[in-house]
All heavy atoms as TSV, in Angstrom:
chain	resi	resn	atom	element	x	y	z
A	1	MET	N	N	-14.457	-9.802	-0.699
A	1	MET	CA	C	-13.266	-9.919	0.145
A	1	MET	C	C	-12.856	-8.521	0.573
A	1	MET	O	O	-12.655	-7.651	-0.319
A	1	MET	CB	C	-12.154	-10.677	-0.556
A	1	MET	CG	C	-10.852	-10.634	0.127
A	1	MET	SD	S	-9.494	-11.544	-0.778
A	1	MET	CE	C	-10.112	-13.156	-1.019
A	2	PRO	N	N	-12.612	-8.267	1.796
A	2	PRO	CA	C	-12.219	-6.938	2.281
A	2	PRO	C	C	-10.864	-6.586	1.623
A	2	PRO	O	O	-10.078	-7.542	1.250
A	2	PRO	CB	C	-12.067	-7.007	3.720
A	2	PRO	CG	C	-12.992	-8.241	4.082
A	2	PRO	CD	C	-12.944	-9.166	2.951
A	3	GLN	N	N	-10.591	-5.263	1.465
A	3	GLN	CA	C	-9.356	-4.866	0.809
A	3	GLN	C	C	-8.110	-5.342	1.419
A	3	GLN	O	O	-7.190	-5.707	0.718
A	3	GLN	CB	C	-9.392	-3.384	0.660
A	3	GLN	CG	C	-10.430	-2.812	-0.292
A	3	GLN	CD	C	-10.516	-1.322	-0.244
A	3	GLN	OE1	O	-10.220	-0.677	0.684
A	3	GLN	NE2	N	-10.934	-0.771	-1.348
A	4	MET	N	N	-8.062	-5.321	2.777
A	4	MET	CA	C	-6.803	-5.735	3.372
A	4	MET	C	C	-6.567	-7.223	3.187
A	4	MET	O	O	-5.368	-7.563	2.960
A	4	MET	CB	C	-6.859	-5.428	4.941
A	4	MET	CG	C	-6.652	-3.903	5.128
A	4	MET	SD	S	-6.573	-3.403	6.839
A	4	MET	CE	C	-5.125	-4.262	7.442
A	5	ALA	N	N	-7.630	-8.066	3.208
A	5	ALA	CA	C	-7.415	-9.478	2.965
A	5	ALA	C	C	-7.001	-9.712	1.557
A	5	ALA	O	O	-6.075	-10.553	1.271
A	5	ALA	CB	C	-8.708	-10.266	3.281
A	6	PHE	N	N	-7.524	-8.959	0.613
A	6	PHE	CA	C	-7.194	-9.041	-0.841
A	6	PHE	C	C	-5.701	-8.712	-0.949
A	6	PHE	O	O	-4.943	-9.429	-1.662
A	6	PHE	CB	C	-7.985	-8.144	-1.667
A	6	PHE	CG	C	-7.528	-8.110	-3.133
A	6	PHE	CD1	C	-7.815	-9.132	-4.003
A	6	PHE	CD2	C	-6.723	-7.051	-3.539
A	6	PHE	CE1	C	-7.441	-9.089	-5.227
A	6	PHE	CE2	C	-6.337	-6.947	-4.875
A	6	PHE	CZ	C	-6.641	-8.013	-5.703
A	7	LEU	N	N	-5.229	-7.645	-0.351
A	7	LEU	CA	C	-3.795	-7.222	-0.475
A	7	LEU	C	C	-2.903	-8.248	0.116
A	7	LEU	O	O	-1.794	-8.484	-0.340
A	7	LEU	CB	C	-3.590	-5.829	0.202
A	7	LEU	CG	C	-4.276	-4.602	-0.527
A	7	LEU	CD1	C	-4.125	-3.404	0.231
A	7	LEU	CD2	C	-3.686	-4.508	-1.917
A	8	LYS	N	N	-3.285	-8.887	1.192
A	8	LYS	CA	C	-2.502	-10.010	1.790
A	8	LYS	C	C	-2.413	-11.178	0.813
A	8	LYS	O	O	-1.305	-11.756	0.650
A	8	LYS	CB	C	-3.104	-10.479	3.144
A	8	LYS	CG	C	-2.346	-11.540	3.718
A	8	LYS	CD	C	-2.946	-12.009	5.019
A	8	LYS	CE	C	-2.168	-13.174	5.559
A	8	LYS	NZ	N	-2.886	-13.969	6.537
A	9	ASP	N	N	-3.518	-11.561	0.372
A	9	ASP	CA	C	-3.592	-12.726	-0.524
A	9	ASP	C	C	-2.900	-12.508	-1.883
A	9	ASP	O	O	-2.183	-13.352	-2.356
A	9	ASP	CB	C	-5.077	-13.123	-0.876
A	9	ASP	CG	C	-5.726	-13.694	0.420
A	9	ASP	OD1	O	-5.104	-14.033	1.416
A	9	ASP	OD2	O	-7.022	-13.793	0.345
A	10	LYS	N	N	-3.073	-11.340	-2.431
A	10	LYS	CA	C	-2.493	-11.037	-3.757
A	10	LYS	C	C	-1.061	-10.737	-3.731
A	10	LYS	O	O	-0.267	-11.183	-4.569
A	10	LYS	CB	C	-3.310	-9.868	-4.432
A	10	LYS	CG	C	-2.831	-9.477	-5.750
A	10	LYS	CD	C	-3.190	-10.547	-6.846
A	10	LYS	CE	C	-2.737	-9.971	-8.195
A	10	LYS	NZ	N	-2.904	-11.024	-9.191
A	11	PHE	N	N	-0.633	-9.932	-2.738
A	11	PHE	CA	C	0.692	-9.460	-2.736
A	11	PHE	C	C	1.552	-9.891	-1.485
A	11	PHE	O	O	2.706	-9.559	-1.415
A	11	PHE	CB	C	0.721	-7.895	-2.911
A	11	PHE	CG	C	0.092	-7.421	-4.130
A	11	PHE	CD1	C	-1.149	-6.847	-4.042
A	11	PHE	CD2	C	0.777	-7.525	-5.340
A	11	PHE	CE1	C	-1.772	-6.356	-5.187
A	11	PHE	CE2	C	0.173	-7.001	-6.477
A	11	PHE	CZ	C	-1.144	-6.414	-6.435
A	12	GLY	N	N	0.899	-10.490	-0.542
A	12	GLY	CA	C	1.623	-10.944	0.641
A	12	GLY	C	C	1.896	-9.761	1.628
A	12	GLY	O	O	2.834	-9.834	2.368
A	13	LEU	N	N	1.052	-8.731	1.529
A	13	LEU	CA	C	1.289	-7.572	2.410
A	13	LEU	C	C	0.842	-7.820	3.817
A	13	LEU	O	O	-0.138	-8.544	4.063
A	13	LEU	CB	C	0.574	-6.333	1.905
A	13	LEU	CG	C	0.894	-5.860	0.480
A	13	LEU	CD1	C	0.082	-4.627	0.133
A	13	LEU	CD2	C	2.330	-5.671	0.331
A	14	THR	N	N	1.611	-7.259	4.740
A	14	THR	CA	C	1.178	-7.379	6.213
A	14	THR	C	C	0.037	-6.387	6.479
A	14	THR	O	O	-0.222	-5.502	5.615
A	14	THR	CB	C	2.352	-7.047	7.104
A	14	THR	OG1	O	2.651	-5.620	6.913
A	14	THR	CG2	C	3.598	-7.895	6.757
A	15	PRO	N	N	-0.620	-6.534	7.581
A	15	PRO	CA	C	-1.681	-5.553	7.926
A	15	PRO	C	C	-1.123	-4.114	7.936
A	15	PRO	O	O	-1.821	-3.153	7.403
A	15	PRO	CB	C	-2.118	-5.913	9.313
A	15	PRO	CG	C	-1.914	-7.396	9.291
A	15	PRO	CD	C	-0.607	-7.609	8.572
A	16	ALA	N	N	0.080	-3.828	8.436
A	16	ALA	CA	C	0.612	-2.497	8.483
A	16	ALA	C	C	0.929	-1.970	6.990
A	16	ALA	O	O	0.596	-0.836	6.758
A	16	ALA	CB	C	1.929	-2.488	9.340
A	17	GLU	N	N	1.469	-2.851	6.223
A	17	GLU	CA	C	1.687	-2.454	4.847
A	17	GLU	C	C	0.368	-2.198	4.070
A	17	GLU	O	O	0.281	-1.213	3.309
A	17	GLU	CB	C	2.424	-3.601	4.105
A	17	GLU	CG	C	3.825	-3.764	4.622
A	17	GLU	CD	C	4.425	-5.100	4.196
A	17	GLU	OE1	O	3.788	-5.992	3.717
A	17	GLU	OE2	O	5.737	-5.276	4.426
A	18	SER	N	N	-0.607	-2.995	4.300
A	18	SER	CA	C	-1.955	-2.855	3.660
A	18	SER	C	C	-2.556	-1.507	4.147
A	18	SER	O	O	-3.121	-0.796	3.283
A	18	SER	CB	C	-2.921	-4.006	4.025
A	18	SER	OG	O	-2.424	-5.164	3.464
A	19	ARG	N	N	-2.497	-1.138	5.405
A	19	ARG	CA	C	-3.047	0.083	5.913
A	19	ARG	C	C	-2.373	1.309	5.220
A	19	ARG	O	O	-3.060	2.227	4.766
A	19	ARG	CB	C	-2.895	0.226	7.375
A	19	ARG	CG	C	-3.870	-0.622	8.182
A	19	ARG	CD	C	-3.921	-0.340	9.674
A	19	ARG	NE	N	-2.659	-0.638	10.330
A	19	ARG	CZ	C	-2.306	-1.799	10.822
A	19	ARG	NH1	N	-3.205	-2.805	10.735
A	19	ARG	NH2	N	-1.179	-2.057	11.451
A	20	LEU	N	N	-1.081	1.191	5.038
A	20	LEU	CA	C	-0.304	2.275	4.343
A	20	LEU	C	C	-0.751	2.441	2.928
A	20	LEU	O	O	-1.027	3.422	2.370
A	20	LEU	CB	C	1.182	2.102	4.461
A	20	LEU	CG	C	2.041	3.097	3.874
A	20	LEU	CD1	C	1.781	4.547	4.534
A	20	LEU	CD2	C	3.530	2.779	3.833
A	21	VAL	N	N	-0.796	1.272	2.214
A	21	VAL	CA	C	-1.275	1.246	0.839
A	21	VAL	C	C	-2.681	1.883	0.651
A	21	VAL	O	O	-2.867	2.669	-0.187
A	21	VAL	CB	C	-1.249	-0.193	0.226
A	21	VAL	CG1	C	-1.920	-0.290	-1.082
A	21	VAL	CG2	C	0.220	-0.670	0.073
A	22	LEU	N	N	-3.580	1.521	1.541
A	22	LEU	CA	C	-4.925	2.027	1.442
A	22	LEU	C	C	-4.961	3.555	1.694
A	22	LEU	O	O	-5.743	4.225	1.039
A	22	LEU	CB	C	-5.817	1.276	2.416
A	22	LEU	CG	C	-6.068	-0.192	2.146
A	22	LEU	CD1	C	-6.881	-0.908	3.226
A	22	LEU	CD2	C	-6.809	-0.334	0.765
A	23	ARG	N	N	-4.131	4.056	2.499
A	23	ARG	CA	C	-4.045	5.549	2.782
A	23	ARG	C	C	-3.544	6.225	1.495
A	23	ARG	O	O	-4.071	7.187	1.000
A	23	ARG	CB	C	-3.156	5.900	3.962
A	23	ARG	CG	C	-3.605	5.446	5.322
A	23	ARG	CD	C	-4.925	5.979	5.778
A	23	ARG	NE	N	-4.958	7.420	5.663
A	23	ARG	CZ	C	-5.813	8.104	6.386
A	23	ARG	NH1	N	-6.716	7.532	7.191
A	23	ARG	NH2	N	-5.846	9.441	6.282
A	24	ILE	N	N	-2.515	5.596	0.920
A	24	ILE	CA	C	-1.915	6.175	-0.305
A	24	ILE	C	C	-2.980	6.045	-1.455
A	24	ILE	O	O	-3.092	7.049	-2.230
A	24	ILE	CB	C	-0.647	5.431	-0.686
A	24	ILE	CG1	C	0.472	5.803	0.361
A	24	ILE	CG2	C	-0.169	5.769	-2.113
A	24	ILE	CD1	C	1.730	4.923	0.262
A	25	MET	N	N	-3.630	4.981	-1.600
A	25	MET	CA	C	-4.678	4.835	-2.583
A	25	MET	C	C	-5.802	5.848	-2.425
A	25	MET	O	O	-6.459	6.235	-3.337
A	25	MET	CB	C	-5.182	3.383	-2.564
A	25	MET	CG	C	-4.228	2.372	-3.051
A	25	MET	SD	S	-3.557	2.566	-4.616
A	25	MET	CE	C	-5.012	2.359	-5.604
A	26	ALA	N	N	-6.019	6.311	-1.185
A	26	ALA	CA	C	-7.043	7.234	-0.930
A	26	ALA	C	C	-6.668	8.753	-1.246
A	26	ALA	O	O	-7.304	9.621	-1.134
A	26	ALA	CB	C	-7.443	7.205	0.563
A	27	GLY	N	N	-5.327	8.823	-1.661
A	27	GLY	CA	C	-4.793	10.071	-2.050
A	27	GLY	C	C	-3.954	10.824	-1.061
A	27	GLY	O	O	-3.452	11.885	-1.345
A	28	ASP	N	N	-3.677	10.198	0.005
A	28	ASP	CA	C	-2.824	10.816	1.060
A	28	ASP	C	C	-1.385	10.787	0.635
A	28	ASP	O	O	-0.949	9.837	0.031
A	28	ASP	CB	C	-2.948	10.136	2.419
A	28	ASP	CG	C	-4.281	10.414	3.148
A	28	ASP	OD1	O	-5.058	11.185	2.643
A	28	ASP	OD2	O	-4.475	9.679	4.153
A	29	SER	N	N	-0.612	11.754	0.995
A	29	SER	CA	C	0.831	11.745	0.809
A	29	SER	C	C	1.413	10.762	1.808
A	29	SER	O	O	0.731	10.305	2.809
A	29	SER	CB	C	1.468	13.121	1.029
A	29	SER	OG	O	1.352	13.524	2.428
A	30	LEU	N	N	2.678	10.413	1.601
A	30	LEU	CA	C	3.326	9.492	2.492
A	30	LEU	C	C	3.418	10.125	3.926
A	30	LEU	O	O	3.188	9.502	4.938
A	30	LEU	CB	C	4.729	9.130	2.011
A	30	LEU	CG	C	5.436	8.078	2.829
A	30	LEU	CD1	C	4.625	6.755	2.915
A	30	LEU	CD2	C	6.784	7.775	2.238
A	31	ARG	N	N	3.754	11.354	3.970
A	31	ARG	CA	C	3.766	12.111	5.245
A	31	ARG	C	C	2.477	12.167	5.993
A	31	ARG	O	O	2.381	11.887	7.237
A	31	ARG	CB	C	4.380	13.481	5.111
A	31	ARG	CG	C	4.860	14.099	6.358
A	31	ARG	CD	C	5.722	15.394	6.153
A	31	ARG	NE	N	6.902	15.236	5.391
A	31	ARG	CZ	C	8.064	14.765	5.874
A	31	ARG	NH1	N	8.052	14.459	7.164
A	31	ARG	NH2	N	9.089	14.647	5.145
A	32	LEU	N	N	1.435	12.443	5.291
A	32	LEU	CA	C	0.025	12.492	5.785
A	32	LEU	C	C	-0.389	11.084	6.240
A	32	LEU	O	O	-1.028	10.900	7.279
A	32	LEU	CB	C	-0.916	13.087	4.797
A	32	LEU	CG	C	-2.276	13.481	5.289
A	32	LEU	CD1	C	-2.206	14.525	6.358
A	32	LEU	CD2	C	-3.110	14.020	4.195
A	33	SER	N	N	-0.102	10.104	5.401
A	33	SER	CA	C	-0.412	8.698	5.777
A	33	SER	C	C	0.269	8.272	7.078
A	33	SER	O	O	-0.357	7.597	7.911
A	33	SER	CB	C	0.050	7.759	4.601
A	33	SER	OG	O	-0.668	8.001	3.475
A	34	ALA	N	N	1.554	8.636	7.221
A	34	ALA	CA	C	2.242	8.287	8.407
A	34	ALA	C	C	1.589	8.884	9.624
A	34	ALA	O	O	1.403	8.259	10.702
A	34	ALA	CB	C	3.733	8.687	8.318
A	35	ALA	N	N	1.224	10.185	9.532
A	35	ALA	CA	C	0.631	10.879	10.680
A	35	ALA	C	C	-0.774	10.228	10.998
A	35	ALA	O	O	-1.097	10.002	12.139
A	35	ALA	CB	C	0.424	12.371	10.289
A	36	ALA	N	N	-1.513	9.976	9.942
A	36	ALA	CA	C	-2.812	9.271	10.189
A	36	ALA	C	C	-2.761	7.989	10.831
A	36	ALA	O	O	-3.632	7.579	11.589
A	36	ALA	CB	C	-3.606	9.265	8.852
A	37	LEU	N	N	-1.726	7.243	10.495
A	37	LEU	CA	C	-1.483	5.896	11.039
A	37	LEU	C	C	-0.774	5.921	12.370
A	37	LEU	O	O	-0.613	4.790	12.961
A	37	LEU	CB	C	-0.770	4.977	10.054
A	37	LEU	CG	C	-1.527	4.715	8.740
A	37	LEU	CD1	C	-0.653	4.039	7.670
A	37	LEU	CD2	C	-2.793	3.903	8.999
A	38	GLY	N	N	-0.286	7.023	12.765
A	38	GLY	CA	C	0.467	7.103	14.029
A	38	GLY	C	C	1.856	6.489	13.993
A	38	GLY	O	O	2.314	5.982	14.998
A	39	ILE	N	N	2.456	6.531	12.855
A	39	ILE	CA	C	3.867	6.041	12.709
A	39	ILE	C	C	4.704	7.191	12.254
A	39	ILE	O	O	4.278	8.134	11.697
A	39	ILE	CB	C	3.894	4.848	11.745
A	39	ILE	CG1	C	3.438	5.232	10.351
A	39	ILE	CG2	C	3.077	3.649	12.289
A	39	ILE	CD1	C	3.596	4.128	9.283
A	40	GLY	N	N	5.996	6.978	12.441
A	40	GLY	CA	C	6.974	7.959	11.935
A	40	GLY	C	C	7.118	8.012	10.420
A	40	GLY	O	O	6.887	6.973	9.739
A	41	TYR	N	N	7.525	9.071	9.962
A	41	TYR	CA	C	7.724	9.223	8.493
A	41	TYR	C	C	8.764	8.218	7.939
A	41	TYR	O	O	8.539	7.562	6.884
A	41	TYR	CB	C	8.132	10.655	8.104
A	41	TYR	CG	C	8.406	10.822	6.646
A	41	TYR	CD1	C	7.357	10.776	5.705
A	41	TYR	CD2	C	9.766	11.050	6.186
A	41	TYR	CE1	C	7.655	10.978	4.348
A	41	TYR	CE2	C	10.016	11.206	4.838
A	41	TYR	CZ	C	8.949	11.189	3.948
A	41	TYR	OH	O	9.220	11.327	2.616
A	42	GLU	N	N	9.865	8.043	8.664
A	42	GLU	CA	C	10.879	7.069	8.167
A	42	GLU	C	C	10.329	5.623	8.258
A	42	GLU	O	O	10.700	4.826	7.404
A	42	GLU	CB	C	12.153	7.184	9.055
A	42	GLU	CG	C	12.895	8.525	8.785
A	42	GLU	CD	C	13.306	8.722	7.332
A	42	GLU	OE1	O	13.757	7.696	6.669
A	42	GLU	OE2	O	13.213	9.808	6.787
A	43	THR	N	N	9.500	5.360	9.224
A	43	THR	CA	C	8.877	3.999	9.256
A	43	THR	C	C	7.996	3.824	8.072
A	43	THR	O	O	8.061	2.798	7.457
A	43	THR	CB	C	8.104	3.889	10.593
A	43	THR	OG1	O	8.921	4.036	11.693
A	43	THR	CG2	C	7.370	2.456	10.643
A	44	ALA	N	N	7.183	4.886	7.711
A	44	ALA	CA	C	6.366	4.774	6.538
A	44	ALA	C	C	7.180	4.603	5.285
A	44	ALA	O	O	6.787	3.763	4.377
A	44	ALA	CB	C	5.546	5.994	6.425
A	45	ARG	N	N	8.346	5.335	5.167
A	45	ARG	CA	C	9.190	5.125	4.057
A	45	ARG	C	C	9.760	3.670	3.887
A	45	ARG	O	O	9.689	3.142	2.846
A	45	ARG	CB	C	10.412	6.112	4.057
A	45	ARG	CG	C	10.030	7.500	3.772
A	45	ARG	CD	C	11.246	8.443	3.643
A	45	ARG	NE	N	12.003	7.952	2.519
A	45	ARG	CZ	C	13.361	7.948	2.377
A	45	ARG	NH1	N	14.125	8.363	3.420
A	45	ARG	NH2	N	13.972	7.519	1.318
A	46	THR	N	N	10.170	3.133	5.016
A	46	THR	CA	C	10.693	1.761	5.024
A	46	THR	C	C	9.588	0.795	4.688
A	46	THR	O	O	9.798	-0.124	3.806
A	46	THR	CB	C	11.243	1.350	6.422
A	46	THR	OG1	O	12.294	2.358	6.746
A	46	THR	CG2	C	11.781	0.083	6.504
A	47	THR	N	N	8.365	1.031	5.188
A	47	THR	CA	C	7.253	0.108	4.876
A	47	THR	C	C	6.899	0.242	3.401
A	47	THR	O	O	6.662	-0.763	2.767
A	47	THR	CB	C	6.102	0.568	5.719
A	47	THR	OG1	O	6.383	0.437	7.104
A	47	THR	CG2	C	4.839	-0.371	5.458
A	48	LEU	N	N	6.925	1.457	2.858
A	48	LEU	CA	C	6.612	1.629	1.436
A	48	LEU	C	C	7.625	0.978	0.508
A	48	LEU	O	O	7.293	0.362	-0.423
A	48	LEU	CB	C	6.553	3.132	1.100
A	48	LEU	CG	C	6.082	3.533	-0.332
A	48	LEU	CD1	C	4.674	2.795	-0.660
A	48	LEU	CD2	C	6.114	4.966	-0.519
A	49	LYS	N	N	8.918	0.968	0.886
A	49	LYS	CA	C	9.927	0.313	0.174
A	49	LYS	C	C	9.756	-1.179	0.116
A	49	LYS	O	O	9.868	-1.838	-0.859
A	49	LYS	CB	C	11.327	0.560	0.733
A	49	LYS	CG	C	11.775	2.035	0.484
A	49	LYS	CD	C	13.200	2.255	1.131
A	49	LYS	CE	C	13.547	3.705	0.995
A	49	LYS	NZ	N	14.811	3.965	1.704
A	50	THR	N	N	9.214	-1.763	1.220
A	50	THR	CA	C	8.896	-3.175	1.290
A	50	THR	C	C	7.657	-3.473	0.391
A	50	THR	O	O	7.663	-4.475	-0.336
A	50	THR	CB	C	8.613	-3.582	2.777
A	50	THR	OG1	O	9.749	-3.320	3.558
A	50	THR	CG2	C	8.297	-5.068	2.869
A	51	VAL	N	N	6.719	-2.597	0.398
A	51	VAL	CA	C	5.507	-2.672	-0.419
A	51	VAL	C	C	5.941	-2.661	-1.920
A	51	VAL	O	O	5.478	-3.510	-2.715
A	51	VAL	CB	C	4.495	-1.631	-0.168
A	51	VAL	CG1	C	3.394	-1.651	-1.212
A	51	VAL	CG2	C	3.873	-1.790	1.205
A	52	PHE	N	N	6.855	-1.782	-2.219
A	52	PHE	CA	C	7.318	-1.738	-3.654
A	52	PHE	C	C	7.933	-3.007	-4.043
A	52	PHE	O	O	7.732	-3.547	-5.118
A	52	PHE	CB	C	8.351	-0.611	-3.804
A	52	PHE	CG	C	7.817	0.814	-3.768
A	52	PHE	CD1	C	8.643	1.858	-3.536
A	52	PHE	CD2	C	6.522	1.081	-4.107
A	52	PHE	CE1	C	8.209	3.208	-3.525
A	52	PHE	CE2	C	6.006	2.390	-4.134
A	52	PHE	CZ	C	6.878	3.430	-3.849
A	53	ARG	N	N	8.813	-3.576	-3.169
A	53	ARG	CA	C	9.491	-4.861	-3.456
A	53	ARG	C	C	8.433	-5.999	-3.684
A	53	ARG	O	O	8.468	-6.750	-4.620
A	53	ARG	CB	C	10.461	-5.204	-2.280
A	53	ARG	CG	C	11.210	-6.526	-2.656
A	53	ARG	CD	C	12.116	-6.869	-1.514
A	53	ARG	NE	N	11.614	-6.769	-0.166
A	53	ARG	CZ	C	10.804	-7.774	0.326
A	53	ARG	NH1	N	10.466	-8.859	-0.342
A	53	ARG	NH2	N	10.351	-7.693	1.586
A	54	LYS	N	N	7.450	-6.027	-2.832
A	54	LYS	CA	C	6.459	-7.039	-2.839
A	54	LYS	C	C	5.497	-6.978	-4.100
A	54	LYS	O	O	5.023	-7.940	-4.553
A	54	LYS	CB	C	5.553	-7.133	-1.608
A	54	LYS	CG	C	6.349	-7.611	-0.468
A	54	LYS	CD	C	5.483	-7.740	0.824
A	54	LYS	CE	C	6.223	-8.258	2.066
A	54	LYS	NZ	N	5.339	-8.338	3.228
A	55	THR	N	N	5.302	-5.782	-4.647
A	55	THR	CA	C	4.384	-5.517	-5.651
A	55	THR	C	C	5.122	-5.348	-6.984
A	55	THR	O	O	4.489	-5.189	-8.035
A	55	THR	CB	C	3.509	-4.340	-5.404
A	55	THR	OG1	O	4.374	-3.128	-5.211
A	55	THR	CG2	C	2.588	-4.486	-4.165
A	56	GLY	N	N	6.452	-5.368	-6.978
A	56	GLY	CA	C	7.217	-5.156	-8.157
A	56	GLY	C	C	7.135	-3.789	-8.749
A	56	GLY	O	O	7.218	-3.518	-9.948
A	57	THR	N	N	6.966	-2.803	-7.863
A	57	THR	CA	C	6.830	-1.366	-8.334
A	57	THR	C	C	8.021	-0.578	-7.736
A	57	THR	O	O	8.741	-1.051	-6.919
A	57	THR	CB	C	5.474	-0.848	-7.858
A	57	THR	OG1	O	5.329	-0.897	-6.438
A	57	THR	CG2	C	4.315	-1.543	-8.493
A	58	CYS	N	N	8.128	0.711	-8.192
A	58	CYS	CA	C	9.168	1.514	-7.777
A	58	CYS	C	C	8.717	2.906	-7.286
A	58	CYS	O	O	9.417	3.678	-6.716
A	58	CYS	CB	C	10.211	1.739	-8.906
A	58	CYS	SG	S	11.049	0.217	-9.360
A	59	ARG	N	N	7.514	3.309	-7.710
A	59	ARG	CA	C	6.939	4.642	-7.397
A	59	ARG	C	C	5.537	4.528	-6.905
A	59	ARG	O	O	4.801	3.558	-7.237
A	59	ARG	CB	C	6.957	5.516	-8.659
A	59	ARG	CG	C	8.352	5.691	-9.216
A	59	ARG	CD	C	8.219	6.581	-10.500
A	59	ARG	NE	N	6.988	6.317	-11.111
A	59	ARG	CZ	C	6.663	6.444	-12.378
A	59	ARG	NH1	N	7.650	6.896	-13.186
A	59	ARG	NH2	N	5.572	6.168	-12.903
A	60	GLN	N	N	5.066	5.512	-6.208
A	60	GLN	CA	C	3.596	5.503	-5.677
A	60	GLN	C	C	2.599	5.459	-6.874
A	60	GLN	O	O	1.634	4.713	-6.691
A	60	GLN	CB	C	3.419	6.642	-4.774
A	60	GLN	CG	C	4.201	6.584	-3.522
A	60	GLN	CD	C	3.818	7.763	-2.546
A	60	GLN	OE1	O	2.783	8.307	-2.569
A	60	GLN	NE2	N	4.843	8.117	-1.733
A	61	ALA	N	N	2.835	6.171	-7.904
A	61	ALA	CA	C	1.940	6.148	-9.074
A	61	ALA	C	C	1.867	4.743	-9.708
A	61	ALA	O	O	0.762	4.251	-10.045
A	61	ALA	CB	C	2.370	7.189	-10.095
A	62	GLU	N	N	2.997	4.075	-9.824
A	62	GLU	CA	C	3.040	2.781	-10.324
A	62	GLU	C	C	2.301	1.853	-9.419
A	62	GLU	O	O	1.607	0.946	-9.874
A	62	GLU	CB	C	4.503	2.370	-10.600
A	62	GLU	CG	C	4.745	1.047	-11.199
A	62	GLU	CD	C	6.197	0.782	-11.434
A	62	GLU	OE1	O	7.048	1.393	-10.917
A	62	GLU	OE2	O	6.505	-0.240	-12.086
A	63	LEU	N	N	2.514	2.035	-8.094
A	63	LEU	CA	C	1.861	1.184	-7.097
A	63	LEU	C	C	0.347	1.271	-7.220
A	63	LEU	O	O	-0.363	0.309	-7.275
A	63	LEU	CB	C	2.345	1.506	-5.711
A	63	LEU	CG	C	1.644	0.874	-4.583
A	63	LEU	CD1	C	1.830	-0.612	-4.541
A	63	LEU	CD2	C	2.008	1.463	-3.243
A	64	ALA	N	N	-0.106	2.544	-7.483
A	64	ALA	CA	C	-1.560	2.745	-7.617
A	64	ALA	C	C	-2.127	1.998	-8.807
A	64	ALA	O	O	-3.150	1.380	-8.814
A	64	ALA	CB	C	-1.832	4.176	-7.662
A	65	ILE	N	N	-1.430	2.080	-9.879
A	65	ILE	CA	C	-1.773	1.349	-11.132
A	65	ILE	C	C	-1.899	-0.158	-10.909
A	65	ILE	O	O	-2.827	-0.763	-11.331
A	65	ILE	CB	C	-0.860	1.786	-12.309
A	65	ILE	CG1	C	-1.045	3.188	-12.715
A	65	ILE	CG2	C	-1.119	0.804	-13.467
A	65	ILE	CD1	C	0.034	3.773	-13.596
A	66	VAL	N	N	-0.918	-0.690	-10.283
A	66	VAL	CA	C	-0.909	-2.128	-10.041
A	66	VAL	C	C	-2.033	-2.517	-9.107
A	66	VAL	O	O	-2.712	-3.546	-9.375
A	66	VAL	CB	C	0.492	-2.602	-9.516
A	66	VAL	CG1	C	0.501	-3.975	-8.935
A	66	VAL	CG2	C	1.556	-2.448	-10.522
A	67	ILE	N	N	-2.260	-1.792	-8.026
A	67	ILE	CA	C	-3.301	-2.149	-7.094
A	67	ILE	C	C	-4.677	-1.983	-7.806
A	67	ILE	O	O	-5.487	-2.942	-7.652
A	67	ILE	CB	C	-3.260	-1.221	-5.825
A	67	ILE	CG1	C	-1.962	-1.466	-5.158
A	67	ILE	CG2	C	-4.509	-1.532	-4.946
A	67	ILE	CD1	C	-1.687	-2.824	-4.531
A	68	ILE	N	N	-4.884	-0.920	-8.516
A	68	ILE	CA	C	-6.180	-0.743	-9.210
A	68	ILE	C	C	-6.392	-1.854	-10.279
A	68	ILE	O	O	-7.543	-2.429	-10.322
A	68	ILE	CB	C	-6.226	0.678	-9.838
A	68	ILE	CG1	C	-6.385	1.732	-8.790
A	68	ILE	CG2	C	-7.433	0.756	-10.832
A	68	ILE	CD1	C	-6.121	3.111	-9.248
A	69	GLY	N	N	-5.325	-2.239	-10.981
A	69	GLY	CA	C	-5.460	-3.259	-11.901
A	69	GLY	C	C	-5.788	-4.603	-11.268
A	69	GLY	O	O	-6.643	-5.340	-11.796
A	70	ALA	N	N	-5.132	-4.892	-10.177
A	70	ALA	CA	C	-5.442	-6.128	-9.441
A	70	ALA	C	C	-6.817	-6.174	-8.897
A	70	ALA	O	O	-7.472	-7.156	-8.974
A	70	ALA	CB	C	-4.400	-6.376	-8.332
A	71	LEU	N	N	-7.287	-5.051	-8.391
A	71	LEU	CA	C	-8.680	-5.001	-7.841
A	71	LEU	C	C	-9.685	-5.189	-8.971
A	71	LEU	O	O	-10.654	-5.766	-8.861
A	71	LEU	CB	C	-8.916	-3.728	-7.078
A	71	LEU	CG	C	-8.203	-3.562	-5.710
A	71	LEU	CD1	C	-8.279	-2.216	-5.196
A	71	LEU	CD2	C	-8.772	-4.535	-4.777
A	72	ALA	N	N	-9.417	-4.551	-10.081
A	72	ALA	CA	C	-10.334	-4.642	-11.256
A	72	ALA	C	C	-10.430	-6.006	-11.817
A	72	ALA	O	O	-11.464	-6.459	-12.288
A	72	ALA	CB	C	-9.912	-3.615	-12.347
A	73	ALA	N	N	-9.278	-6.734	-11.779
A	73	ALA	CA	C	-9.279	-8.138	-12.303
A	73	ALA	C	C	-9.868	-9.088	-11.297
A	73	ALA	O	O	-10.122	-10.289	-11.699
A	73	ALA	CB	C	-7.805	-8.562	-12.603
A	74	HIS	N	N	-10.063	-8.666	-10.043
A	74	HIS	CA	C	-10.602	-9.597	-9.015
A	74	HIS	C	C	-12.063	-9.750	-9.128
A	74	HIS	O	O	-12.756	-8.736	-9.223
A	74	HIS	CB	C	-10.221	-8.996	-7.694
A	74	HIS	CG	C	-10.601	-9.880	-6.512
A	74	HIS	ND1	N	-10.114	-11.098	-6.255
A	74	HIS	CD2	C	-11.555	-9.694	-5.569
A	74	HIS	CE1	C	-10.678	-11.604	-5.198
A	74	HIS	NE2	N	-11.544	-10.828	-4.812
A	75	PRO	N	N	-12.572	-10.928	-9.180
A	75	PRO	CA	C	-14.036	-11.161	-9.422
A	75	PRO	C	C	-14.850	-10.646	-8.237
A	75	PRO	O	O	-14.489	-10.622	-7.174
A	75	PRO	CB	C	-14.138	-12.651	-9.620
A	75	PRO	CG	C	-12.923	-13.275	-9.262
A	75	PRO	CD	C	-11.843	-12.235	-9.147
């Protein structure tokens, strides 16, 4: 299953939220992720806050741990 579909199924993320998560998981900062995705920094911050709520996390490092754990547990 492609990563974006997995993120949608597992956490209910939208395509825009999934794209941001994948950039962050690749090691990009939030500012760099926003630039790469062609969105404003404040838009990225708002999107990340929504991702935190949907994944039950509060920080980017915690988000990475949750996503990696979910991917590892996925058959």
